[in-house]
DSSP file (Angstrom, degrees, kcal/mol; ACC not computed):
  #  RESIDUE AA STRUCTURE BP1 BP2  ACC     N-H-->O    O-->H-N    N-H-->O    O-->H-N    TCO  KAPPA ALPHA  PHI   PSI    X-CA   Y-CA   Z-CA
    1    1 A M              0   0    0      0, 0.0   112,-0.2     0, 0.0     0, 0.0   0.000 360.0 360.0 360.0  66.0   16.4    1.8   -6.7
    2    2 A P        -     0   0    0      0, 0.0   110,-2.3     0, 0.0     2,-0.3  -0.309 360.0-179.5 -61.4 142.7   13.1    3.4   -7.5
    3    3 A K  E     -A  111   0A   0    108,-0.2     2,-0.4     2,-0.0   108,-0.2  -0.994   7.4-177.0-143.6 139.6   11.7    5.5   -4.8
    4    4 A F  E     +A  110   0A   0    106,-3.0   106,-2.8    -2,-0.3     2,-0.4  -0.999   3.3 175.8-143.1 139.3    8.5    7.5   -4.6
    5    5 A E  E     +A  109   0A   0     -2,-0.4     2,-0.3   104,-0.2   104,-0.2  -0.999   3.9 172.9-143.0 138.1    7.1    9.8   -2.0
    6    6 A T  E     -A  108   0A   0    102,-2.6   102,-2.7    -2,-0.4     2,-0.5  -0.994  23.3-156.8-144.2 150.9    4.0   11.9   -2.0
    7    7 A H  E     -A  107   0A   0     -2,-0.3   100,-0.2   100,-0.2    -2,-0.0  -0.922  27.7-174.9-126.3 102.5    2.0   14.1    0.5
    8    8 A R  E     -A  106   0A   0     98,-3.3    98,-3.4    -2,-0.5     2,-0.3  -0.874  19.9-140.3-112.1 123.1   -1.5   14.3   -0.8
    9    9 A P  E     -A  105   0A   0      0, 0.0     2,-0.3     0, 0.0    96,-0.2  -0.617  27.0-178.9 -74.0 135.5   -4.3   16.4    0.7
   10   10 A V  E     -A  104   0A   0     94,-3.0    94,-2.6    -2,-0.3     7,-0.0  -0.940  35.0-127.5-133.6 157.5   -7.7   14.6    0.7
   11   11 A K  S    S+     0   0    0     -2,-0.3     2,-0.2    92,-0.2    94,-0.1   0.524  84.3  86.6 -82.5  -4.5  -11.2   15.6    1.9
   12   12 A H  S    S-     0   0    0      1,-0.1    -2,-0.2    92,-0.1   131,-0.0  -0.588  88.4 -93.4 -96.1 158.7  -11.7   12.6    4.1
   13   13 A S     >  -     0   0    0     -2,-0.2     4,-2.3     1,-0.1     5,-0.2  -0.223  29.3-115.5 -68.9 159.6  -10.5   12.3    7.7
   14   14 A A  H  > S+     0   0    0     89,-0.5     4,-2.5     1,-0.2     5,-0.2   0.883 117.6  52.2 -60.3 -38.2   -7.2   10.8    8.7
   15   15 A E  H  > S+     0   0    0      2,-0.2     4,-2.7     1,-0.2    -1,-0.2   0.911 108.8  49.9 -67.0 -41.5   -9.0    8.0   10.5
   16   16 A Q  H  > S+     0   0    0      2,-0.2     4,-1.8     1,-0.2    -2,-0.2   0.908 113.2  46.1 -64.0 -39.3  -11.1    7.2    7.4
   17   17 A M  H  X S+     0   0    0     -4,-2.3     4,-2.3     2,-0.2     5,-0.2   0.895 111.9  51.0 -70.9 -38.7   -8.0    7.1    5.2
   18   18 A Y  H  X S+     0   0    0     -4,-2.5     4,-2.8    -5,-0.2    -2,-0.2   0.951 110.6  49.1 -59.3 -48.9   -6.1    5.0    7.6
   19   19 A N  H  X S+     0   0    0     -4,-2.7     4,-0.9     1,-0.2    -2,-0.2   0.865 110.5  51.1 -60.9 -36.5   -8.9    2.5    7.8
   20   20 A L  H  < S+     0   0    0     -4,-1.8     3,-0.4     2,-0.2    -1,-0.2   0.920 114.2  42.2 -65.6 -46.7   -9.2    2.3    4.1
   21   21 A V  H  < S+     0   0    0     -4,-2.3    -2,-0.2     1,-0.2    -1,-0.2   0.876 111.6  56.3 -69.6 -37.0   -5.4    1.7    3.6
   22   22 A A  H  < S+     0   0    0     -4,-2.8     2,-2.0    -5,-0.2    -1,-0.2   0.702  87.1  82.3 -68.2 -19.9   -5.4   -0.8    6.6
   23   23 A D    ><  +     0   0    0     -4,-0.9     3,-1.7    -3,-0.4    -1,-0.2  -0.434  55.4 160.2 -84.7  63.8   -8.2   -2.8    4.9
   24   24 A I  G >   +     0   0    0     -2,-2.0     3,-1.7     1,-0.3    -1,-0.2   0.711  57.9  74.4 -65.3 -23.0   -5.7   -4.7    2.7
   25   25 A E  G 3  S+     0   0    0      1,-0.3    -1,-0.3    -3,-0.2    12,-0.2   0.791  97.0  51.5 -59.6 -26.3   -8.0   -7.6    1.9
   26   26 A N  G X  S+     0   0    0     -3,-1.7     3,-1.7     1,-0.2     4,-0.4   0.430  77.6 102.2 -91.9   0.6  -10.0   -5.3   -0.4
   27   27 A Y  G X> S+     0   0    0     -3,-1.7     4,-3.0     1,-0.3     3,-2.0   0.877  72.1  62.5 -54.5 -42.8   -6.9   -4.1   -2.4
   28   28 A P  G 34 S+     0   0    0      0, 0.0    -1,-0.3     0, 0.0    -2,-0.1   0.751  95.0  64.3 -59.3 -19.6   -7.7   -6.3   -5.4
   29   29 A Q  G <4 S-     0   0    0     -3,-1.7    -2,-0.2     1,-0.1    -3,-0.1   0.734 127.8  -2.8 -71.8 -21.9  -11.0   -4.5   -5.9
   30   30 A F  T <4 S+     0   0    0     -3,-2.0    -3,-0.1    -4,-0.4    -1,-0.1   0.548  97.0 105.9-148.4 -13.2   -9.4   -1.2   -6.7
   31   31 A L  S >< S-     0   0    0     -4,-3.0     3,-1.3    -5,-0.2   103,-0.1  -0.639  73.0-107.4 -87.5 130.3   -5.5   -1.0   -6.5
   32   32 A P  T 3  S+     0   0    0      0, 0.0     3,-0.1     0, 0.0    -1,-0.1  -0.266  98.2   0.8 -54.9 135.5   -3.6   -0.9   -9.8
   33   33 A L  T 3  S+     0   0    0      1,-0.2    25,-1.9    24,-0.1     2,-0.7   0.159  94.7 127.6  74.1 -15.8   -1.8   -4.2  -10.6
   34   34 A C  E <   +B   57   0A   0     -3,-1.3    23,-0.2    23,-0.2    -1,-0.2  -0.609  23.6 164.5 -79.3 113.0   -3.0   -6.0   -7.5
   35   35 A E  E     +     0   0A   0     21,-2.9     2,-0.3    -2,-0.7    -1,-0.2   0.783  63.6   2.0 -97.5 -33.0   -4.6   -9.2   -8.6
   36   36 A A  E     -B   56   0A   0     20,-1.4    20,-2.9     2,-0.0    -1,-0.3  -0.993  52.6-168.9-154.5 152.3   -4.9  -11.1   -5.3
   37   37 A L  E     -B   55   0A   0     -2,-0.3     2,-0.4    18,-0.2    18,-0.2  -0.952   8.2-176.7-147.5 126.5   -4.1  -10.6   -1.6
   38   38 A A  E     -B   54   0A   0     16,-2.6    16,-3.0    -2,-0.3     2,-0.7  -0.981  21.6-137.0-127.4 134.9   -4.1  -13.3    1.0
   39   39 A I  E     -B   53   0A   0     -2,-0.4    14,-0.3    14,-0.2     3,-0.1  -0.804  17.2-176.5 -88.1 117.5   -3.5  -12.8    4.8
   40   40 A R  E     -     0   0A   0     12,-3.1     2,-0.3    -2,-0.7    13,-0.2   0.895  68.3  -5.1 -77.3 -43.9   -1.2  -15.6    6.1
   41   41 A S  E     -B   52   0A   0     11,-1.4    11,-2.0     2,-0.0     2,-0.3  -0.986  54.2-160.3-151.9 157.4   -1.4  -14.5    9.8
   42   42 A R  E     -B   51   0A   0     -2,-0.3     2,-0.4     9,-0.2     9,-0.2  -0.980  11.2-179.0-143.7 126.8   -2.8  -11.8   12.0
   43   43 A K  E     -B   50   0A   0      7,-2.3     7,-2.9    -2,-0.3     2,-0.4  -0.994  11.1-155.5-128.5 133.8   -1.5  -11.0   15.5
   44   44 A E  E     +B   49   0A   0     -2,-0.4     2,-0.3     5,-0.2     5,-0.2  -0.904  24.0 154.6-110.1 137.4   -2.9   -8.3   17.8
   45   45 A R  E >   -B   48   0A   0      3,-2.6     3,-2.3    -2,-0.4    -2,-0.1  -0.903  63.4  -8.4-162.9 131.6   -0.8   -6.8   20.6
   46   46 A D  T 3  S-     0   0    0     -2,-0.3     3,-0.1     1,-0.3    -2,-0.0   0.843 126.9 -53.5  49.7  40.7   -0.9   -3.5   22.4
   47   47 A G  T 3  S+     0   0    0      1,-0.3     2,-0.3    27,-0.1    -1,-0.3   0.490 118.7 106.7  78.7   1.9   -3.5   -2.0   20.1
   48   48 A K  E <   -B   45   0A   0     -3,-2.3    -3,-2.6    25,-0.1     2,-0.4  -0.780  58.4-143.6-111.3 157.7   -1.4   -2.8   17.0
   49   49 A T  E     -BC  44  72A   0     23,-2.2    23,-3.2    -2,-0.3     2,-0.5  -0.984   6.4-160.6-122.9 130.8   -2.0   -5.5   14.4
   50   50 A L  E     -BC  43  71A   0     -7,-2.9    -7,-2.3    -2,-0.4     2,-0.4  -0.954  15.4-175.0-111.6 121.4    0.8   -7.4   12.7
   51   51 A L  E     -BC  42  70A   0     19,-2.9    19,-2.9    -2,-0.5     2,-0.5  -0.888  20.8-155.4-114.9 144.3   -0.1   -9.1    9.4
   52   52 A I  E     +BC  41  69A   0    -11,-2.0   -12,-3.1    -2,-0.4   -11,-1.4  -0.992  31.7 176.8-112.4 123.7    1.8  -11.4    7.1
   53   53 A A  E     -BC  39  68A   0     15,-2.5    15,-2.6    -2,-0.5     2,-0.5  -0.952  29.6-144.8-134.9 146.8    0.3  -11.1    3.7
   54   54 A D  E     -BC  38  67A   0    -16,-3.0   -16,-2.6    -2,-0.3     2,-0.5  -0.949  19.3-169.5-109.2 125.3    0.9  -12.3    0.1
   55   55 A M  E     -BC  37  66A   0     11,-2.7    11,-2.3    -2,-0.5     2,-0.6  -0.956   7.7-156.0-116.3 131.1    0.2   -9.9   -2.7
   56   56 A T  E     -BC  36  65A   0    -20,-2.9   -21,-2.9    -2,-0.5   -20,-1.4  -0.921  14.0-174.9-105.8 126.9    0.1  -11.0   -6.3
   57   57 A V  E     -BC  34  64A   0      7,-2.9     7,-2.6    -2,-0.6     2,-0.3  -0.879   4.8-179.7-116.7 150.3    0.7   -8.3   -8.9
   58   58 A G  E     - C   0  63A   0    -25,-1.9     2,-0.3    -2,-0.3     5,-0.2  -0.998  21.5-176.1-152.7 153.8    0.4   -8.7  -12.6
   59   59 A Y  E >  S- C   0  62A   0      3,-2.3     3,-2.3    -2,-0.3     2,-0.2  -0.899  70.5 -46.4-150.5 117.8    0.8   -6.9  -15.9
   60   60 A K  T 3  S-     0   0    0     -2,-0.3    -1,-0.0     1,-0.3     0, 0.0  -0.388 127.8 -12.6  56.1-119.9    0.0   -8.6  -19.1
   61   61 A A  T 3  S+     0   0    0     -2,-0.2     2,-0.5    -3,-0.1    -1,-0.3   0.543 116.4  97.0 -90.4  -5.5    1.7  -12.1  -19.0
   62   62 A I  E <   +C   59   0A   0     -3,-2.3    -3,-2.3    60,-0.1     2,-0.4  -0.723  46.0 174.3 -92.1 128.5    3.8  -11.3  -15.9
   63   63 A R  E     +C   58   0A   0     -2,-0.5     2,-0.4    -5,-0.2    -5,-0.2  -0.997   1.0 175.3-130.0 134.7    2.7  -12.4  -12.5
   64   64 A E  E     -C   57   0A   0     -7,-2.6    -7,-2.9    -2,-0.4     2,-0.4  -0.999  12.9-159.1-140.0 138.5    4.7  -12.0   -9.3
   65   65 A T  E     +C   56   0A   0     -2,-0.4     2,-0.3    -9,-0.2    -9,-0.2  -0.958  14.3 180.0-116.6 136.3    3.7  -12.8   -5.7
   66   66 A F  E     -C   55   0A   0    -11,-2.3   -11,-2.7    -2,-0.4     2,-0.4  -0.960  19.9-133.6-135.0 153.8    5.6  -11.3   -2.7
   67   67 A T  E     +CD  54  85A   0     18,-3.2    17,-2.8    -2,-0.3    18,-1.2  -0.860  25.6 177.1-109.5 137.0    5.2  -11.6    1.0
   68   68 A T  E     -CD  53  83A   0    -15,-2.6   -15,-2.5    -2,-0.4     2,-0.5  -0.934  29.8-128.8-135.1 161.1    5.2   -8.6    3.4
   69   69 A Q  E     -CD  52  82A   0     13,-3.1    13,-2.7    -2,-0.3     2,-0.5  -0.956  27.4-162.0-107.1 125.0    4.9   -7.9    7.0
   70   70 A V  E     -CD  51  81A   0    -19,-2.9   -19,-2.9    -2,-0.5     2,-0.7  -0.941   4.8-161.7-115.6 119.9    2.3   -5.1    7.6
   71   71 A L  E     -CD  50  80A   0      9,-3.0     9,-1.9    -2,-0.5     2,-0.6  -0.901   5.9-162.5-103.7 113.2    2.2   -3.3   11.0
   72   72 A L  E     +CD  49  79A   0    -23,-3.2   -23,-2.2    -2,-0.7     7,-0.2  -0.854  10.7 178.1 -96.0 120.6   -1.1   -1.4   11.5
   73   73 A N  E >>> + D   0  78A   0      5,-2.5     5,-1.9    -2,-0.6     3,-0.7  -0.770   5.7 175.0-125.0  83.8   -0.8    1.2   14.3
   74   74 A P  G >45S+     0   0    0      0, 0.0     3,-0.5     0, 0.0    -1,-0.1   0.805  76.3  62.6 -62.7 -30.5   -4.1    3.0   14.6
   75   75 A A  G 345S+     0   0    0    -28,-0.3   -27,-0.1     1,-0.2   -28,-0.0   0.866 116.9  30.5 -63.8 -34.7   -3.1    5.1   17.6
   76   76 A E  G <45S-     0   0    0     -3,-0.7    21,-0.3     2,-0.2    -1,-0.2   0.354 106.3-124.7-102.7   3.8   -0.4    6.8   15.5
   77   77 A L  T <<5 +     0   0    0     -4,-0.6    20,-1.6    -3,-0.5     2,-0.4   0.945  66.6 137.1  46.7  55.5   -2.3    6.5   12.2
   78   78 A A  E   < -DE  73  96A   0     -5,-1.9    -5,-2.5    18,-0.2     2,-0.4  -0.980  40.2-169.8-134.3 142.6    0.7    4.7   10.7
   79   79 A I  E     -DE  72  95A   0     16,-2.2    16,-2.7    -2,-0.4     2,-0.5  -0.987   8.3-170.6-132.8 123.0    1.1    1.7    8.5
   80   80 A D  E     -DE  71  94A   0     -9,-1.9    -9,-3.0    -2,-0.4     2,-0.5  -0.955   3.3-163.6-116.9 130.9    4.6    0.2    7.9
   81   81 A V  E     -DE  70  93A   0     12,-3.2    12,-2.0    -2,-0.5     2,-0.4  -0.961   5.7-172.1-118.1 123.9    5.3   -2.5    5.3
   82   82 A K  E     -DE  69  92A   0    -13,-2.7   -13,-3.1    -2,-0.5     2,-0.2  -0.936  24.8-117.2-117.1 141.2    8.4   -4.6    5.4
   83   83 A Y  E     +D   68   0A   0      8,-1.2   -15,-0.2    -2,-0.4     3,-0.1  -0.510  32.9 168.1 -76.8 136.5    9.5   -7.0    2.7
   84   84 A I  E     -     0   0A   0    -17,-2.8     2,-0.3     1,-0.4   -16,-0.2   0.734  60.9 -21.6-111.6 -58.2    9.8  -10.8    3.5
   85   85 A E  E    S+D   67   0A   0    -18,-1.2   -18,-3.2     5,-0.0    -1,-0.4  -0.994  81.2  76.5-156.6 158.0   10.2  -12.7    0.3
   86   86 A G  S    S-     0   0    0     -2,-0.3   -20,-0.2   -20,-0.2    29,-0.0  -0.974  90.6 -26.8 139.3-152.4    9.5  -12.5   -3.5
   87   87 A P  S    S+     0   0    0      0, 0.0    28,-2.9     0, 0.0    29,-0.6   0.405 103.9  91.9 -82.1   1.8   11.0  -10.8   -6.5
   88   88 A F  E     - F   0 114A   0     26,-0.3    26,-0.3     1,-0.2    -2,-0.2  -0.655  63.3-149.8 -99.5 151.9   12.5   -7.8   -4.7
   89   89 A K  E    S-     0   0A   0     24,-3.7     2,-0.3     1,-0.4    25,-0.2   0.869  91.6 -20.4 -72.3 -43.0   16.0   -7.2   -3.2
   90   90 A Y  E     - F   0 113A   0     23,-1.2    23,-1.9    -3,-0.1    -1,-0.4  -0.978  58.0-165.3-158.1 159.3   14.1   -5.0   -0.7
   91   91 A L  E     - F   0 112A   0     -2,-0.3    -8,-1.2    21,-0.2     2,-0.4  -0.928   6.1-178.3-150.6 128.0   10.9   -3.1   -0.4
   92   92 A D  E     +EF  82 111A   0     19,-2.9    19,-2.3    -2,-0.3     2,-0.4  -0.994   9.1 173.9-129.7 121.9   10.1   -0.4    2.2
   93   93 A N  E     -EF  81 110A   0    -12,-2.0   -12,-3.2    -2,-0.4     2,-0.4  -0.995   3.6-180.0-137.1 129.8    6.7    1.2    2.3
   94   94 A R  E     -EF  80 109A   0     15,-2.5    15,-2.3    -2,-0.4     2,-0.4  -0.991   8.2-168.5-134.0 139.3    5.2    3.6    4.8
   95   95 A W  E     -EF  79 108A   0    -16,-2.7   -16,-2.2    -2,-0.4     2,-0.3  -0.977   6.7-179.7-123.0 137.5    1.9    5.4    5.2
   96   96 A R  E     -EF  78 107A   0     11,-2.2    11,-3.1    -2,-0.4     2,-0.5  -0.989  11.8-155.0-135.9 146.2    1.2    8.2    7.6
   97   97 A F  E     - F   0 106A   0    -20,-1.6     2,-0.4    -2,-0.3     9,-0.2  -0.982  10.4-171.7-128.1 121.3   -2.2   10.1    8.0
   98   98 A E  E     - F   0 105A   0      7,-2.5     7,-2.7    -2,-0.5     2,-0.3  -0.945  21.1-128.3-119.3 129.6   -2.4   13.6    9.3
   99   99 A S  E     + F   0 104A   0     -2,-0.4     2,-0.3     5,-0.2     5,-0.3  -0.581  32.4 175.7 -74.2 135.2   -5.5   15.5   10.3
  100  100 A V  E >   - F   0 103A   0      3,-1.8     3,-1.7    -2,-0.3   -86,-0.1  -0.862  45.4 -90.6-132.4 171.2   -5.8   18.9    8.7
  101  101 A A  T 3  S+     0   0    0     -2,-0.3    -2,-0.0     1,-0.3     3,-0.0   0.834 122.3  30.3 -54.3 -40.9   -8.6   21.5    8.7
  102  102 A D  T 3  S-     0   0    0    -90,-0.0     2,-0.4   -92,-0.0    -1,-0.3  -0.037 135.8 -53.3-113.2  31.6  -10.5   20.3    5.7
  103  103 A G  E <  S- F   0 100A   0     -3,-1.7    -3,-1.8     2,-0.0   -89,-0.5  -0.934  82.1 -54.3 142.8-117.3   -9.7   16.6    5.8
  104  104 A S  E     -AF  10  99A   0    -94,-2.6   -94,-3.0    -2,-0.4     2,-0.5  -0.962  30.3-122.4-154.4 169.9   -6.4   15.0    6.0
  105  105 A K  E     -AF   9  98A   0     -7,-2.7    -7,-2.5    -2,-0.3     2,-0.6  -0.992  23.7-150.4-120.8 126.8   -3.0   14.7    4.4
  106  106 A V  E     -AF   8  97A   0    -98,-3.4   -98,-3.3    -2,-0.5     2,-0.6  -0.864   6.9-160.6-100.8 122.3   -1.9   11.2    3.3
  107  107 A H  E     -AF   7  96A   0    -11,-3.1   -11,-2.2    -2,-0.6     2,-0.4  -0.914  13.0-178.8-105.1 120.2    1.9   10.6    3.3
  108  108 A F  E     +AF   6  95A   0   -102,-2.7  -102,-2.6    -2,-0.6     2,-0.4  -0.978   4.9 174.6-125.0 130.9    3.0    7.7    1.2
  109  109 A F  E     +AF   5  94A   0    -15,-2.3   -15,-2.5    -2,-0.4     2,-0.3  -1.000   1.6 172.4-135.8 134.3    6.6    6.5    0.7
  110  110 A I  E     +AF   4  93A   0   -106,-2.8  -106,-3.0    -2,-0.4     2,-0.4  -0.994   5.2 176.7-143.2 140.0    7.9    3.5   -1.1
  111  111 A D  E     +AF   3  92A   0    -19,-2.3   -19,-2.9    -2,-0.3     2,-0.3  -0.993  20.3 149.0-138.5 128.7   11.5    2.4   -1.9
  112  112 A Y  E     - F   0  91A   0   -110,-2.3     2,-0.3    -2,-0.4   -21,-0.2  -0.981  27.2-161.2-156.1 164.5   12.2   -0.9   -3.7
  113  113 A E  E     - F   0  90A   0    -23,-1.9   -24,-3.7    -2,-0.3   -23,-1.2  -0.951  24.7-124.8-151.0 133.8   14.6   -2.8   -6.0
  114  114 A F  E     - F   0  88A   0     -2,-0.3   -26,-0.3   -26,-0.3     6,-0.1  -0.485  13.3-136.7 -72.7 146.4   14.0   -5.9   -8.0
  115  115 A K  S    S+     0   0    0    -28,-2.9     2,-0.4    -2,-0.1   -27,-0.1   0.912  91.1  60.0 -65.7 -43.8   16.4   -8.9   -7.5
  116  116 A S     >  -     0   0    0    -29,-0.6     4,-2.3     1,-0.1     5,-0.1  -0.744  68.9-153.6 -93.3 128.7   16.5   -9.5  -11.2
  117  117 A M  H  > S+     0   0    0     -2,-0.4     4,-2.1     2,-0.2    -1,-0.1   0.857 100.3  53.2 -64.8 -33.9   17.8   -6.8  -13.6
  118  118 A I  H  > S+     0   0    0      2,-0.2     4,-2.4     1,-0.2    -1,-0.2   0.946 111.1  44.0 -66.7 -48.6   15.6   -8.4  -16.3
  119  119 A L  H  > S+     0   0    0      1,-0.2     4,-3.1     2,-0.2     5,-0.5   0.881 112.4  54.0 -66.3 -35.2   12.5   -8.3  -14.2
  120  120 A G  H  X S+     0   0    0     -4,-2.3     4,-1.8     2,-0.2     5,-0.3   0.882 110.1  46.6 -62.9 -38.0   13.3   -4.8  -13.2
  121  121 A A  H  < S+     0   0    0     -4,-2.1     4,-0.4     2,-0.2    -2,-0.2   0.883 117.5  43.7 -70.5 -37.9   13.6   -3.8  -16.8
  122  122 A L  H  < S+     0   0    0     -4,-2.4     4,-0.2    -5,-0.1    -2,-0.2   0.919 132.5  17.5 -71.2 -44.8   10.3   -5.5  -17.7
  123  123 A M  H  X S+     0   0    0     -4,-3.1     4,-3.1    -5,-0.2     5,-0.3   0.621 101.0  90.2-105.8 -16.9    8.3   -4.4  -14.7
  124  124 A G  H  X S+     0   0    0     -4,-1.8     4,-2.4    -5,-0.5    -3,-0.1   0.889  91.5  40.0 -54.7 -52.0   10.2   -1.4  -13.3
  125  125 A S  H  > S+     0   0    0     -4,-0.4     4,-2.3    -5,-0.3    -1,-0.2   0.883 117.1  51.3 -69.0 -35.2    8.6    1.4  -15.2
  126  126 A M  H  > S+     0   0    0     -4,-0.2     4,-2.4     2,-0.2    -2,-0.2   0.898 111.3  47.3 -66.5 -40.9    5.1   -0.1  -14.9
  127  127 A F  H  X S+     0   0    0     -4,-3.1     4,-3.1     2,-0.2     5,-0.3   0.910 109.8  54.2 -66.0 -40.6    5.6   -0.5  -11.1
  128  128 A D  H  X S+     0   0    0     -4,-2.4     4,-1.8    -5,-0.3    -2,-0.2   0.937 110.6  45.4 -57.8 -47.9    6.8    3.1  -10.9
  129  129 A R  H  X S+     0   0    0     -4,-2.3     4,-1.1     1,-0.2    -1,-0.2   0.909 113.8  50.0 -61.5 -42.9    3.7    4.3  -12.7
  130  130 A A  H >X S+     0   0    0     -4,-2.4     4,-0.9     1,-0.2     3,-0.6   0.921 108.7  50.5 -64.3 -44.0    1.4    2.1  -10.5
  131  131 A F  H 3X S+     0   0    0     -4,-3.1     4,-0.6     1,-0.3     3,-0.5   0.862 108.0  54.4 -63.7 -33.2    3.0    3.3   -7.2
  132  132 A R  H 3< S+     0   0    0     -4,-1.8     4,-0.4    -5,-0.3    -1,-0.3   0.786 110.3  47.8 -68.4 -25.1    2.5    6.9   -8.4
  133  133 A M  H <X S+     0   0    0     -4,-1.1     4,-2.6    -3,-0.6    -1,-0.2   0.605  89.8  86.4 -89.1 -12.5   -1.2    6.0   -8.9
  134  134 A F  H  X S+     0   0    0     -4,-0.9     4,-2.4    -3,-0.5     5,-0.2   0.929  88.2  47.6 -56.8 -51.3   -1.6    4.3   -5.5
  135  135 A A  H  X S+     0   0    0     -4,-0.6     4,-1.9     1,-0.2    -1,-0.2   0.894 114.6  47.4 -59.6 -38.6   -2.4    7.5   -3.5
  136  136 A E  H  > S+     0   0    0     -4,-0.4     4,-2.6     2,-0.2    -1,-0.2   0.889 109.1  54.2 -68.9 -37.3   -5.0    8.5   -6.1
  137  137 A A  H  X S+     0   0    0     -4,-2.6     4,-2.1     1,-0.2    -2,-0.2   0.885 109.7  47.9 -63.9 -38.1   -6.5    5.0   -6.2
  138  138 A F  H  X S+     0   0    0     -4,-2.4     4,-2.4     2,-0.2    -1,-0.2   0.880 110.8  50.6 -68.1 -37.5   -7.0    5.2   -2.5
  139  139 A E  H  X S+     0   0    0     -4,-1.9     4,-2.2    -5,-0.2    -2,-0.2   0.920 111.1  48.4 -67.1 -43.1   -8.5    8.7   -2.7
  140  140 A T  H  X S+     0   0    0     -4,-2.6     4,-1.6     2,-0.2    -2,-0.2   0.889 111.8  49.6 -60.7 -40.6  -10.9    7.5   -5.4
  141  141 A R  H  X S+     0   0    0     -4,-2.1     4,-3.1     2,-0.2     5,-0.2   0.908 109.0  52.5 -63.0 -42.5  -11.9    4.5   -3.3
  142  142 A A  H  X S+     0   0    0     -4,-2.4     4,-3.0     1,-0.2    -2,-0.2   0.906 104.4  56.6 -60.0 -42.2  -12.5    6.7   -0.3
  143  143 A D  H  < S+     0   0    0     -4,-2.2     4,-0.2     1,-0.2    -1,-0.2   0.908 113.9  39.9 -54.2 -45.3  -14.8    8.9   -2.4
  144  144 A K  H >< S+     0   0    0     -4,-1.6     3,-0.8     2,-0.2     4,-0.3   0.940 118.5  44.7 -70.1 -49.1  -16.9    5.8   -3.1
  145  145 A V  H 3< S+     0   0    0     -4,-3.1     3,-0.3     1,-0.2    -2,-0.2   0.896 123.9  34.0 -67.2 -41.6  -16.7    4.2    0.4
  146  146 A Y  T >< S+     0   0    0     -4,-3.0     3,-0.9    -5,-0.2    -1,-0.2   0.212  82.2 110.6-102.2  15.6  -17.4    7.4    2.3
  147  147 A A  T <  S+     0   0    0     -3,-0.8    -1,-0.2     1,-0.3    -2,-0.1   0.878  83.2  46.0 -57.7 -40.0  -19.8    9.1   -0.2
  148  148 A A  T 3         0   0    0     -3,-0.3    -1,-0.3    -4,-0.3    -2,-0.1   0.639 360.0 360.0 -78.7 -13.9  -22.7    8.6    2.2
  149  149 A A    <         0   0    0     -3,-0.9    -1,-0.2    -4,-0.1    -2,-0.2   0.474 360.0 360.0 -75.4 360.0  -20.8    9.8    5.2
């Protein structure tokens, strides 16, 4: 039951960081292990967006695709990801973005477990490393995207 949580200060605004993380279609361009991402559906309601998305992750010869429900809540600068199907028993992922004097603080939380002990043994430590690099990957991406801002 790997779990990871970080609270990372960044020099970009909370809104900029929220927008970057909410732009899931671009994840394959910069996110560790993410090879593909497809949006199955998108629904807008009360200022929120609900996405159903398939993400394919890979490492060496191993490829796995899983489906999640992504709730984008710009008013609260919050993104909640719930697991639907794939190689996990469960996956819970939350992002929060907080404005601070010199930028923002990015709160990232993920908790997951693979269904298969074998897959968990093969990919577990690599996933753990990748999730630990996620916040840094988003900050590096923000430096590139918002460099002119």
